[in-house]
C-alpha positions as CSV (number, residue, x, y, z in Angstrom):
1,M,0.0,0.0,0.0
2,K,3.0,2.3,0.3
3,F,4.6,1.1,-2.9
4,S,4.0,3.8,-5.5
5,C,6.8,6.2,-4.2
6,L,9.3,3.3,-4.1
7,A,8.8,2.1,-7.7
8,S,10.9,4.8,-9.3
9,A,13.8,4.2,-7.0
10,L,13.7,0.4,-7.6
11,L,13.4,0.5,-11.4
12,A,15.5,2.1,-14.0
13,T,13.3,0.8,-16.8
14,L,9.6,0.2,-16.5
15,A,8.0,-2.9,-18.1
16,A,5.5,-2.8,-21.0
17,A,1.8,-2.5,-20.2
18,S,0.8,-6.0,-21.4
19,P,2.8,-9.2,-20.6
20,T,4.2,-11.2,-23.5
21,P,2.0,-14.3,-23.6
22,T,4.7,-16.7,-24.9
23,T,7.4,-15.9,-22.3
24,L,8.8,-19.0,-20.6
25,E,11.0,-18.3,-17.6
26,K,12.5,-21.3,-15.9
27,R,15.0,-19.9,-13.4
28,A,14.0,-19.3,-9.8
29,T,15.1,-16.1,-8.0
30,T,14.9,-15.5,-4.2
31,W,15.3,-12.3,-2.2
32,C,15.6,-12.1,1.6
33,D,16.9,-8.6,2.1
34,S,14.8,-5.5,2.3
35,W,14.3,-5.0,-1.4
36,G,14.6,-6.9,-4.6
37,S,13.0,-6.9,-8.1
38,L,13.1,-8.7,-11.4
39,T,11.5,-7.6,-14.7
40,T,10.7,-10.4,-17.1
41,G,7.9,-11.3,-19.5
42,G,6.3,-7.9,-19.1
43,F,5.9,-8.2,-15.4
44,T,8.0,-6.9,-12.4
45,I,8.2,-9.1,-9.4
46,Y,9.0,-7.2,-6.2
47,H,10.3,-8.2,-2.8
48,N,9.4,-5.1,-0.8
49,N,9.8,-5.1,3.0
50,W,8.8,-1.4,3.2
51,G,7.4,-1.6,6.8
52,A,9.9,-4.0,8.4
53,A,11.1,-1.3,10.8
54,Q,7.8,-1.4,12.6
55,A,8.4,-5.1,13.6
56,T,10.2,-6.1,16.8
57,S,11.4,-9.2,15.0
58,G,10.9,-11.2,11.8
59,S,12.0,-11.7,8.3
60,Q,10.6,-12.4,4.8
61,C,11.8,-14.0,1.6
62,T,10.2,-13.8,-1.8
63,T,10.7,-16.3,-4.7
64,F,9.9,-15.8,-8.3
65,T,9.6,-19.3,-9.9
66,S,8.5,-18.9,-13.5
67,I,6.3,-17.3,-16.2
68,T,4.7,-19.8,-18.6
69,S,2.3,-18.5,-21.3
70,G,1.8,-15.2,-19.5
71,S,1.1,-16.9,-16.1
72,V,3.3,-16.0,-13.1
73,V,4.2,-18.5,-10.4
74,W,5.7,-17.0,-7.2
75,S,5.7,-17.2,-3.4
76,T,6.7,-15.4,-0.3
77,S,7.4,-16.7,3.2
78,W,7.5,-14.7,6.4
79,T,7.4,-14.4,10.2
80,W,6.7,-11.0,11.7
81,A,6.1,-10.0,15.4
82,G,5.3,-6.6,16.9
83,G,3.7,-3.5,15.4
84,S,0.4,-5.3,15.2
85,S,-1.3,-2.5,13.4
86,S,1.4,-1.9,10.8
87,V,1.9,-3.6,7.4
88,K,5.5,-5.0,7.2
89,S,5.8,-5.6,3.4
90,Y,4.1,-5.9,0.1
91,S,5.7,-8.7,-2.0
92,N,3.9,-8.5,-5.3
93,V,3.8,-8.9,-9.1
94,A,3.2,-5.7,-11.0
95,L,2.2,-4.5,-14.5
96,E,4.1,-1.2,-14.7
97,A,3.8,1.8,-17.0
98,V,0.2,1.0,-18.1
99,N,-0.3,4.7,-18.7
100,K,-3.8,4.6,-20.2
101,K,-6.7,6.8,-19.3
102,L,-9.7,4.9,-17.7
103,S,-11.8,6.2,-20.6
104,A,-9.5,4.3,-23.0
105,I,-9.6,1.0,-21.2
106,S,-12.2,-1.6,-22.2
107,S,-11.1,-4.5,-19.9
108,I,-8.5,-5.7,-17.5
109,P,-9.0,-9.5,-17.3
110,S,-7.1,-11.2,-14.5
111,T,-6.9,-14.6,-12.8
112,W,-5.2,-15.3,-9.5
113,K,-5.0,-18.7,-7.8
114,W,-3.2,-18.7,-4.4
115,T,-2.9,-20.4,-1.0
116,Q,-1.6,-19.2,2.4
117,T,-0.6,-21.2,5.4
118,G,0.9,-20.3,8.8
119,S,0.1,-19.5,12.4
120,N,-1.7,-16.5,14.0
121,I,-1.8,-14.7,10.6
122,V,-2.9,-11.1,10.4
123,A,-2.6,-10.2,6.7
124,D,-4.4,-9.3,3.5
125,V,-4.2,-10.6,0.0
126,A,-4.9,-7.8,-2.4
127,Y,-4.7,-6.2,-5.8
128,D,-3.2,-2.7,-5.5
129,L,-4.1,-0.4,-8.4
130,W,-2.9,3.1,-8.9
131,L,-4.3,6.1,-10.7
132,A,-2.7,9.5,-11.5
133,P,-4.1,12.6,-13.2
134,S,-1.6,12.3,-16.0
135,V,1.3,10.2,-17.2
136,G,4.3,11.0,-15.0
137,A,2.2,12.7,-12.2
138,N,2.0,11.6,-8.6
139,N,-0.6,9.0,-8.0
140,Q,-3.9,10.5,-6.7
141,Y,-5.9,7.3,-6.1
142,E,-5.0,3.9,-4.7
143,I,-7.6,1.1,-5.3
144,M,-7.2,-2.0,-3.2
145,I,-9.2,-5.2,-4.0
146,W,-8.9,-7.5,-0.9
147,L,-9.5,-11.1,-1.8
148,A,-8.8,-12.1,1.8
149,A,-8.5,-10.5,5.2
150,Y,-6.9,-12.6,7.9
151,G,-7.0,-12.2,11.7
152,G,-8.8,-8.9,11.8
153,A,-6.8,-7.0,9.2
154,G,-8.7,-4.0,8.0
155,P,-8.4,-1.4,5.2
156,I,-7.7,2.3,5.4
157,S,-10.9,4.0,6.4
158,S,-12.0,7.5,7.5
159,T,-14.8,6.2,9.6
160,G,-14.1,2.5,10.2
161,S,-17.3,1.6,8.4
162,A,-18.0,0.6,4.8
163,I,-19.5,3.3,2.6
164,A,-21.2,0.7,0.4
165,T,-21.6,-3.0,-0.4
166,V,-21.5,-3.9,-4.0
167,T,-21.4,-7.0,-6.2
168,I,-18.7,-7.0,-8.8
169,A,-17.1,-9.8,-10.8
170,G,-19.6,-12.3,-9.2
171,S,-18.6,-11.6,-5.6
172,S,-19.8,-9.3,-2.8
173,W,-17.5,-6.5,-1.6
174,K,-17.6,-4.0,1.2
175,V,-16.2,-0.6,0.0
176,Y,-14.1,1.6,2.3
177,S,-12.5,5.0,1.7
178,G,-9.9,7.1,3.5
179,P,-6.7,9.1,3.0
180,N,-3.1,7.8,2.9
181,G,-1.1,11.1,2.8
182,D,-2.1,12.9,-0.3
183,T,-3.6,9.8,-1.9
184,T,-7.3,8.8,-1.6
185,V,-7.7,5.0,-1.0
186,F,-10.7,3.0,-2.0
187,S,-10.7,-0.6,-0.7
188,F,-13.0,-3.4,-1.9
189,V,-13.0,-6.1,0.8
190,A,-14.5,-9.5,-0.2
191,T,-17.2,-10.6,2.2
192,S,-15.7,-14.1,2.0
193,T,-12.2,-15.3,1.0
194,I,-11.5,-15.7,-2.7
195,T,-8.5,-18.0,-3.4
196,S,-9.3,-18.4,-7.1
197,F,-10.3,-15.1,-8.7
198,S,-11.2,-14.6,-12.3
199,G,-12.7,-11.4,-13.4
200,D,-12.4,-8.0,-15.1
201,L,-10.7,-5.5,-12.8
202,N,-12.0,-2.6,-15.0
203,L,-15.4,-3.2,-13.4
204,F,-14.0,-1.8,-10.1
205,F,-12.8,1.3,-11.9
206,K,-16.2,1.6,-13.6
207,Y,-17.9,1.5,-10.2
208,L,-15.7,4.3,-8.9
209,T,-16.2,6.5,-11.9
210,S,-20.0,6.1,-11.9
211,S,-20.6,6.1,-8.1
212,Q,-17.6,7.6,-6.2
213,G,-16.6,10.6,-8.2
214,V,-13.4,9.3,-9.8
215,S,-12.8,10.9,-13.2
216,T,-12.5,8.8,-16.3
217,S,-9.6,11.0,-17.3
218,M,-7.5,9.4,-14.6
219,V,-4.5,7.4,-15.9
220,A,-3.9,3.8,-14.7
221,T,-0.2,3.7,-13.9
222,S,0.7,0.5,-12.0
223,L,-1.4,-2.7,-11.4
224,Q,-0.1,-4.9,-8.6
225,A,-1.1,-8.1,-6.8
226,G,0.4,-9.5,-3.6
227,T,0.1,-9.9,0.1
228,E,0.4,-7.5,3.0
229,P,1.4,-9.1,6.3
230,F,1.0,-7.5,9.7
231,T,2.0,-10.3,12.1
232,G,2.2,-14.1,12.1
233,S,4.6,-16.9,12.0
234,N,5.8,-19.6,9.5
235,A,3.5,-18.1,6.8
236,V,3.8,-19.2,3.3
237,F,1.9,-17.4,0.6
238,S,2.0,-19.2,-2.8
239,T,0.6,-18.1,-6.2
240,S,0.2,-21.1,-8.6
241,A,-1.1,-19.0,-11.4
242,Y,-1.5,-15.2,-12.0
243,T,-2.4,-13.4,-15.2
244,I,-3.4,-9.9,-16.1
245,S,-3.7,-7.8,-19.3
246,V,-5.0,-4.4,-20.3
247,S,-7.0,-3.6,-23.4
């Protein structure tokens, strides 16, 4: 959720907006330090322990396994203690430099199959989508789509209460809104855990432009998918298949 300001520091070259569907990547890459990234097949895989300083103890490693026919396989393992209200990291797979106005986007089909194990987990599993008023400008909106909330994890909210409940992509979501610095955050939290998602992410943007005052002139900049841990031990989050494209 704090990623957008870090992206420019981590990357010298941004990936293309749509992944190459025929890419086949066999090597495995693992990071266990604070930061790490790899751009391949149109995606960027990030190891991003941005909030680790809030923990009293813990560590996290992220492993990129492969891309086959545009589908990413990756995982992250972690143990974090302390700072129970603070996110420690956001290991994720990103589609960078999308740079298309919402009015020019017809669909964003995505699939995501994942599992998570561990003890006393407080975490979320979420898409993190960013919007700016123009290409190269600072992001103005952050849209999170929570497929799961573990152990009482909750989204950014001005009031602590949902502002709406909607049905999108065949599932029910509670909608929250609140500020994160200069960024307005909209969070869609699934009313029940979704470990196998298949749908059009553009439908969430369409809801925001029709019902929450987001302009269709906003530019989609970065589309990410990953997990945000707060606390827990011996956690293993594994994505067996992840796809996304923009048209």
